[in-house]
GUGUVEX-833801 format. One record per residue: residue in three letters; chain; y negated, x negated, z of N, C-alpha, C, O in turn. Coordinates in Angstrom, 1 decimal, padded with zeros to 4 digits. Layout:
torse / vopa / n.Y / n.X / n.Z / ca.Y / ca.X / ca.Z / c.Y / c.X / c.Z / o.Y / o.X / o.Z
ALA / A / Y / X / Z / Y / X / Z / Y / X / Z / Y / X / Z
...
This chain:
torse / vopa / n.Y / n.X / n.Z / ca.Y / ca.X / ca.Z / c.Y / c.X / c.Z / o.Y / o.X / o.Z
UNK / A / 012.2 / -012.7 / -000.3 / 010.4 / -012.0 / -000.7 / 010.0 / -012.5 / -001.7 / 009.8 / -013.7 / -001.7
UNK / A / 009.6 / -011.8 / -002.7 / 008.8 / -012.1 / -004.0 / 007.5 / -011.8 / -004.0 / 007.3 / -010.6 / -004.0
UNK / A / 006.0 / -012.8 / -004.2 / 004.9 / -012.6 / -003.8 / 004.1 / -011.9 / -005.2 / 004.1 / -012.5 / -006.3
UNK / A / 003.7 / -010.9 / -005.0 / 003.3 / -010.2 / -006.5 / 001.6 / -009.6 / -005.9 / 001.1 / -009.8 / -004.7
UNK / A / 000.9 / -008.8 / -006.9 / -000.6 / -008.5 / -006.5 / -000.6 / -007.0 / -007.1 / 000.1 / -006.7 / -008.0
UNK / A / -001.8 / -005.7 / -006.2 / -001.6 / -005.2 / -006.8 / -003.3 / -004.9 / -007.1 / -004.0 / -005.7 / -006.5
UNK / A / -003.6 / -004.4 / -007.7 / -004.9 / -003.6 / -008.3 / -005.2 / -003.2 / -007.1 / -004.3 / -002.8 / -006.4
UNK / A / -006.8 / -003.3 / -006.6 / -007.6 / -002.4 / -005.2 / -008.1 / -001.5 / -005.9 / -008.1 / -001.6 / -007.2
UNK / A / -008.6 / -000.6 / -005.4 / -009.3 / 000.6 / -006.1 / -010.6 / 000.5 / -005.5 / -011.6 / 001.0 / -006.1
UNK / A / -010.8 / -000.4 / -004.3 / -011.8 / -000.7 / -003.2 / -012.0 / -001.9 / -002.2 / -011.6 / -001.8 / -001.1
UNK / A / -012.8 / -003.4 / -002.8 / -012.9 / -003.9 / -001.7 / -014.0 / -004.2 / -001.0 / -015.0 / -004.1 / -001.6
UNK / A / -014.1 / -004.4 / 000.3 / -015.2 / -004.8 / 001.0 / -014.8 / -005.3 / 001.9 / -013.7 / -005.2 / 002.4
UNK / A / -016.3 / -006.6 / 002.6 / -016.1 / -007.5 / 003.6 / -016.3 / -006.6 / 004.5 / -017.0 / -005.6 / 004.5
UNK / A / -015.0 / -007.3 / 005.8 / -014.8 / -006.4 / 007.0 / -015.7 / -007.1 / 008.3 / -016.7 / -007.8 / 008.3
UNK / A / -015.1 / -006.7 / 009.4 / -016.3 / -007.0 / 010.6 / -016.4 / -008.5 / 010.4 / -017.5 / -008.8 / 010.3
UNK / A / -015.5 / -009.6 / 010.3 / -015.6 / -010.5 / 010.8 / -015.0 / -011.2 / 009.0 / -014.4 / -010.7 / 008.1
UNK / A / -015.5 / -012.5 / 009.2 / -015.6 / -013.6 / 008.1 / -014.7 / -013.7 / 007.7 / -014.9 / -014.7 / 007.0
UNK / A / -013.4 / -013.3 / 007.6 / -011.9 / -013.7 / 007.5 / -011.2 / -012.5 / 007.3 / -010.0 / -012.5 / 007.0
UNK / A / -012.0 / -011.3 / 007.2 / -011.7 / -010.0 / 006.8 / -011.9 / -009.3 / 005.1 / -012.8 / -009.6 / 004.3
UNK / A / -010.9 / -008.4 / 005.1 / -011.2 / -007.7 / 003.9 / -011.0 / -006.3 / 004.1 / -010.1 / -006.0 / 004.9
UNK / A / -011.9 / -005.2 / 003.6 / -010.8 / -004.1 / 004.0 / -010.2 / -003.4 / 002.6 / -011.2 / -003.4 / 001.9
UNK / A / -009.4 / -002.9 / 002.1 / -008.9 / -002.8 / 000.9 / -008.5 / -001.4 / 000.9 / -008.0 / -000.7 / 001.8
UNK / A / -008.8 / -001.0 / -000.2 / -008.2 / 000.5 / -000.5 / -007.1 / 000.1 / -001.9 / -006.9 / -000.9 / -002.7
UNK / A / -006.7 / 001.3 / -001.7 / -005.5 / 000.9 / -003.1 / -005.2 / 002.6 / -003.1 / -005.2 / 003.4 / -002.1
UNK / A / -004.9 / 003.1 / -004.6 / -004.7 / 004.7 / -005.3 / -003.6 / 004.1 / -005.6 / -003.4 / 003.0 / -006.1
UNK / A / -002.5 / 005.1 / -005.1 / -000.8 / 004.9 / -005.3 / -000.6 / 006.3 / -005.9 / -000.9 / 007.0 / -005.0
UNK / A / -000.3 / 006.8 / -006.7 / 000.4 / 007.8 / -007.0 / -000.5 / 009.4 / -006.7 / 000.0 / 010.6 / -006.7
UNK / A / -002.5 / 008.8 / -006.2 / -002.7 / 010.0 / -006.0 / -003.2 / 009.7 / -004.5 / -004.2 / 010.1 / -004.1
UNK / A / -002.4 / 008.9 / -003.7 / -002.8 / 008.9 / -002.6 / -003.1 / 007.9 / -002.3 / -002.3 / 007.0 / -002.7
UNK / A / -004.6 / 007.4 / -001.3 / -005.3 / 006.2 / -001.0 / -004.5 / 006.1 / 000.0 / -003.8 / 007.0 / 000.5
UNK / A / -004.6 / 004.5 / 000.4 / -004.2 / 003.9 / 001.4 / -005.4 / 002.4 / 001.8 / -005.8 / 001.4 / 001.2
UNK / A / -005.7 / 002.7 / 002.7 / -006.5 / 001.4 / 003.2 / -006.4 / 000.8 / 004.4 / -006.1 / 001.3 / 005.5
UNK / A / -006.7 / -000.7 / 004.2 / -005.6 / -001.6 / 005.1 / -006.9 / -002.4 / 005.6 / -007.9 / -002.4 / 004.8
UNK / A / -007.1 / -003.2 / 007.0 / -007.9 / -004.4 / 006.8 / -006.8 / -005.8 / 006.9 / -005.6 / -005.6 / 007.4
UNK / A / -007.2 / -006.9 / 006.4 / -006.0 / -007.5 / 005.4 / -007.3 / -009.4 / 006.1 / -008.4 / -009.4 / 006.7
UNK / A / -006.6 / -010.4 / 005.7 / -007.1 / -011.3 / 006.1 / -007.6 / -011.9 / 004.5 / -006.9 / -011.8 / 003.5
UNK / A / -008.9 / -012.4 / 004.4 / -009.2 / -012.6 / 002.9 / -008.4 / -013.4 / 002.0 / -008.5 / -013.6 / 000.8
UNK / A / -007.3 / -014.0 / 002.9 / -006.4 / -014.7 / 001.9 / -005.9 / -013.9 / 001.0 / -005.9 / -014.1 / -000.2
UNK / A / -005.3 / -012.9 / 001.6 / -004.7 / -011.4 / 000.9 / -005.4 / -011.4 / -000.4 / -004.6 / -011.4 / -001.3
UNK / A / -006.8 / -011.4 / -000.8 / -007.3 / -011.0 / -001.4 / -007.8 / -011.9 / -003.0 / -008.8 / -012.7 / -003.0
UNK / A / -007.1 / -011.6 / -003.9 / -007.4 / -012.3 / -005.2 / -008.4 / -011.6 / -006.2 / -007.9 / -010.6 / -006.8
UNK / A / -009.3 / -011.7 / -006.5 / -009.7 / -011.5 / -007.7 / -009.8 / -009.7 / -008.0 / -009.7 / -009.2 / -009.1
UNK / A / -010.0 / -009.0 / -006.7 / -010.0 / -007.3 / -006.9 / -008.5 / -007.2 / -006.2 / -008.6 / -006.1 / -005.7
UNK / A / -007.4 / -007.6 / -006.0 / -005.8 / -007.7 / -006.2 / -005.7 / -008.2 / -004.9 / -006.5 / -009.0 / -004.5
UNK / A / -004.5 / -007.5 / -004.0 / -003.8 / -007.5 / -002.4 / -002.7 / -007.7 / -002.7 / -001.9 / -006.9 / -003.2
UNK / A / -002.3 / -009.6 / -002.4 / -000.6 / -009.8 / -002.6 / 000.4 / -008.6 / -001.6 / -000.1 / -008.0 / -000.7
UNK / A / 001.5 / -008.4 / -002.0 / 002.1 / -007.5 / -001.5 / 003.8 / -008.4 / -001.8 / 004.2 / -008.7 / -002.9
UNK / A / 004.4 / -008.5 / -000.6 / 005.8 / -008.7 / -001.0 / 006.8 / -007.6 / -001.7 / 006.7 / -006.4 / -001.3
UNK / A / 007.5 / -008.0 / -002.6 / 008.5 / -007.1 / -002.8 / 010.2 / -007.2 / -002.6 / 011.0 / -007.7 / -003.3
UNK / A / 010.3 / -006.3 / -001.3 / 011.6 / -006.4 / -001.4 / 012.7 / -006.1 / -001.6 / 013.8 / -006.6 / -001.2
UNK / A / 012.4 / -004.7 / -002.6 / 013.5 / -004.1 / -003.1 / 013.1 / -003.8 / -005.1 / 012.1 / -003.3 / -005.4
UNK / A / 013.9 / -003.9 / -005.7 / 013.6 / -004.2 / -006.9 / 014.3 / -002.6 / -007.9 / 015.5 / -002.6 / -008.3
UNK / A / 013.6 / -001.7 / -008.1 / 014.5 / -000.6 / -008.9 / 014.3 / -000.7 / -010.2 / 013.2 / -001.3 / -010.6
UNK / A / 015.4 / -000.1 / -011.4 / 014.7 / 000.2 / -012.9 / 013.0 / -000.1 / -013.1 / 012.4 / -001.1 / -013.6
UNK / A / 012.1 / 001.4 / -012.3 / 011.2 / 002.0 / -012.3 / 010.2 / 001.8 / -011.7 / 009.0 / 001.9 / -012.2
UNK / A / 010.7 / 001.5 / -010.0 / 010.3 / 001.6 / -008.9 / 010.5 / 000.5 / -008.1 / 011.5 / -000.1 / -008.2
UNK / A / 009.1 / -000.2 / -006.9 / 009.7 / -000.8 / -006.4 / 009.2 / -000.4 / -004.8 / 008.4 / 000.4 / -004.4
UNK / A / 010.3 / -001.5 / -004.0 / 009.7 / -000.9 / -002.4 / 008.7 / -002.0 / -001.9 / 009.5 / -003.0 / -001.6
UNK / A / 007.6 / -002.3 / -001.8 / 007.1 / -003.5 / -001.6 / 006.7 / -003.1 / 000.3 / 007.1 / -002.1 / 001.0
UNK / A / 005.9 / -004.2 / 000.7 / 005.6 / -004.3 / 002.1 / 003.9 / -004.9 / 002.0 / 003.7 / -006.0 / 001.5
UNK / A / 003.2 / -004.3 / 002.5 / 002.3 / -005.3 / 002.5 / 001.5 / -005.8 / 003.9 / 001.7 / -005.7 / 005.1
UNK / A / 000.5 / -006.4 / 003.2 / 000.5 / -007.2 / 004.7 / 000.1 / -007.1 / 005.6 / 000.5 / -008.0 / 006.4
UNK / A / -000.9 / -006.1 / 006.0 / -001.0 / -005.7 / 007.6 / -000.7 / -004.0 / 007.4 / -000.5 / -003.6 / 006.3
UNK / A / -000.7 / -003.2 / 008.5 / -000.1 / -002.0 / 008.7 / -001.5 / -001.4 / 008.0 / -002.5 / -002.1 / 008.2
UNK / A / -001.7 / -000.4 / 007.3 / -002.8 / 000.7 / 006.6 / -003.3 / 001.5 / 007.8 / -002.8 / 001.5 / 008.9
UNK / A / -004.3 / 002.3 / 007.6 / -005.3 / 002.8 / 008.6 / -004.1 / 003.8 / 009.4 / -003.7 / 003.8 / 010.5
UNK / A / -003.8 / 004.6 / 008.2 / -003.0 / 005.3 / 008.2 / -001.3 / 005.1 / 007.3 / -001.3 / 004.7 / 006.1
UNK / A / -000.2 / 005.5 / 007.9 / 000.9 / 005.2 / 007.4 / 001.5 / 003.8 / 007.7 / 001.0 / 003.0 / 008.5
UNK / A / 002.8 / 003.4 / 006.7 / 003.6 / 002.2 / 006.8 / 003.1 / 001.3 / 006.1 / 002.3 / 001.6 / 005.2
UNK / A / 003.4 / 000.1 / 006.5 / 003.3 / -001.4 / 005.2 / 004.4 / -001.2 / 004.4 / 004.5 / -001.8 / 003.3
UNK / A / 005.1 / -000.7 / 004.8 / 006.0 / -000.5 / 003.2 / 006.2 / 001.0 / 002.4 / 006.6 / 002.0 / 003.0
UNK / A / 005.9 / 000.9 / 001.1 / 006.0 / 001.9 / 000.1 / 006.7 / 001.5 / -001.0 / 006.9 / 000.4 / -001.5
UNK / A / 006.9 / 002.5 / -001.5 / 007.4 / 002.3 / -002.8 / 006.4 / 003.2 / -003.8 / 006.1 / 004.4 / -003.9
UNK / A / 006.0 / 001.9 / -004.7 / 005.7 / 002.4 / -005.6 / 006.2 / 002.2 / -006.9 / 007.3 / 001.6 / -006.9
UNK / A / 005.5 / 002.8 / -008.7 / 005.1 / 002.3 / -009.4 / 005.5 / 000.6 / -009.8 / 004.7 / -000.2 / -009.5
UNK / A / 006.8 / 000.2 / -010.4 / 006.7 / -001.0 / -010.6 / 005.5 / -001.6 / -011.4 / 005.0 / -002.6 / -011.1
UNK / A / 005.0 / -000.6 / -012.6 / 004.0 / -001.0 / -013.3 / 002.6 / -001.0 / -012.7 / 001.5 / -000.8 / -013.3
UNK / A / 002.9 / -001.3 / -011.5 / 001.5 / -001.3 / -011.0 / 001.3 / -003.1 / -010.3 / 000.2 / -003.6 / -009.9
UNK / A / 002.2 / -003.4 / -010.3 / 002.4 / -004.7 / -009.8 / 002.1 / -005.8 / -010.7 / 002.2 / -005.5 / -011.9
UNK / A / 001.7 / -007.4 / -010.5 / 001.6 / -008.2 / -011.7 / 001.6 / -009.4 / -010.3 / 001.4 / -009.4 / -009.1
UNK / A / 001.8 / -010.4 / -011.2 / 002.2 / -012.1 / -010.5 / 000.7 / -012.8 / -010.6 / 000.7 / -014.0 / -010.3
UNK / A / -000.3 / -012.3 / -010.9 / -001.4 / -012.3 / -010.7 / -002.2 / -012.0 / -010.8 / -003.1 / -012.6 / -010.2
């Protein structure tokens, strides 16, 4: 697995000091999850790439979102290395 980052649409502090609440907008869908603060850098969420296609990638989020699965297929253009 390779670590990449995806830009968050919103980041805020969680209930505990080590938590962040992160929202992502992916192809019109909003995904919200609570993650460890170490998974967020400069308003970007660290994700793992499981499989890469020509224009789309299968990613694994660091935790389960509030609704949905921790694995998502997204456009490769949404990923960055930093």
